[in-house]
N, C-alpha and C positions, 0 to 999 in steps of 0.2 A: 325741954322738948323731947317726944320719941325719936327713938334711934333712927337713922336712916332721913332725916328730914332738915329742913334747912329755914332759917329766918333771912327772907333775903334779904333784909333792911342792915345786916350783919357782913351777908357777904357781897353786897355791891351799895358799900354806903353812902355814893350819891344818889343813887334810885330815889328819883321822886313819888311818896308815895300817895297817893288819889282814890285810895282806896272806898270806892262810891259804897258800899253794902254796909261800909260801918259807920255813912251817914245817911243822911234826909235825901242827898244830893244824887237821886237814883230813881231810877222809873218807879218804883214803888212808892216813893215816897214815905219810907221806913228807914229806920234800920234797923237792919239786919242782924250785924256781926257787933258783939259785943264792943270789941275793941279792932282797930284796924294794924291789923298783922298779915304779911305776905308771908304766908310759911309754902313751900316747895319741898317734893322730893329734891334730894341732895345731888344725885344724876342731874335733873330739869334745872333746877338752879344752879348747878357748873354752866349749863348751857346756855340759861340767861346771862352766866357771867360773859363766857365767849362774848355774844352779842351783843352785851351793853362795851362793850372793852372797842369793839368796833365801830358801834356807833360813836363812842367817845373822842377814837379819834379823827370822828369827822363833825363834831363839833355837838355831838348829842349827849341826851343823858335819857335813859328809859325813863319811865310816867307808868306806873303799875294803877291798874284799875282793879282787879282782882285776882287771884291766886287762888289758893286752895281754899276751897268751900263746904262746909260741911254738909252731908248727904241729906238731913231736916231743914236746910236752908232750900234745895233744889227745889222739896214741896213745894213752898209756897211760892218761888218763880213759877213752877209749872204750872199753879193754878191761875196766876195772872197771866201766864199766854202759854196757854198749850200748842204752841207750835214747832214743831220737831226743826226747825230748819233755825230756829233761832236760842229754843230752850228744851236741854236733855230731858224726858221725861223720866223721874224718877219709878224707881222698882224695890223694893223691901219685900223681904221672908216672909216665911209666918213669925218669925224671933225677932221682927223687924232691923233684920240689917242689911247694908245696899249690896242689891245683888245689881244693880242697872243702875245707868243714869247718867251726868254730867261726869268729864272727863278733870273738871276740876276738884272733883271732891274724890278723886286718885290722888291731887298735889297734881298732877302732869299738865296740866294745862296754866296758860296765864292771857292776861287780858292787858297788853299791852300798850301805848303809843309814845311817843316824842318828846322832849323839854330841852328846850335850849341849855346854854351851860350855866346857866340862871335860875333854873329851874321853871321857866316860863314855859306854855304848852305850845308848841308847833303846831301849824295850821294840818289839819289832815280830815278826810274826806267826812266825817262826823264827830256828832260826840260818842262816848261810851253809851250802849245800848241802844241803839237807836233802828228799828225793826221797820222795816223797809227795802226796795232796791238799793237804795243808795249806800247802807251799812255794806254791800261789798267791796265800796272802793272805787268800782269799775267806772263812775261816772264824774271820779273826782277831776280836776284840772289844775294847771297852775301850778302852786307851791303844795297843794293837799295831793295831788296826785305824786311828784319828786319823793314828798315827804313819805309817803304810802311806800314807796315803790324801794328809799332807801330802808324802812325798817321791815320791810318784807325781804330784802335782800340778809340782813344782817339777820333776820329771825330763821331763815332758811337754811346759810349758812350754819350756824351755829343747833342744827339739827331740830328745827321743830318745823311743825307740817301749817300752812294757815287753813282757815276754816273759809270756804266761799264765800260763805251769805256775812258775815262779819270781818269785816279788817283788821278788827284788834286784835281777835283770838286767834291762839297758837297752840297747838299740841302738841309734845315730846313726842318724837317718832315712836317712842318702845311705851307709849303709855298704858297698851295691854300688861305689861310686867307689874301695874300696880294695882294694888285692892282697893276698891271703895272705901272711903271712912266715914265716919260722922262723928268722929272727935270733933269738940269744941275746939273752937280758938281760945 
């Protein structure tokens, strides 16, 4: 693994990995990643570990849907959903290096949910990659609203910023300090 990156499964061994783009169970209905691997910048992974510890004390485990995403994969997501409210537009320079796009391509964003102690998903506002107003989480009620608040509180206390249009997406507060990457998984 390149210096400065962490495999989250090694850092948070009880994390539930449901990396959707490594399967066909995503909105594209295609496997986009060659393997289910959750990589983050080391400092971002440490923040996630802090949130996971707080959630574990409350009887939860983190459930991870997406971590680092190569910039070339972002091209396909943008092609299918060219809406900046839900997908960042990828931009490359003349040499093909990424110069704009998703914070996932910086290793500084994570799509996360909650699971119970046995690893079963908790009730939350929507499934991953819901595109619509319900994706904000603001319409959730009951267990979904409570679990959303629990997740949001733990993630923000650990130094993550929530995304207004996607209840599951969190950015590291210092995401601008990490360069975009198109290294393969």
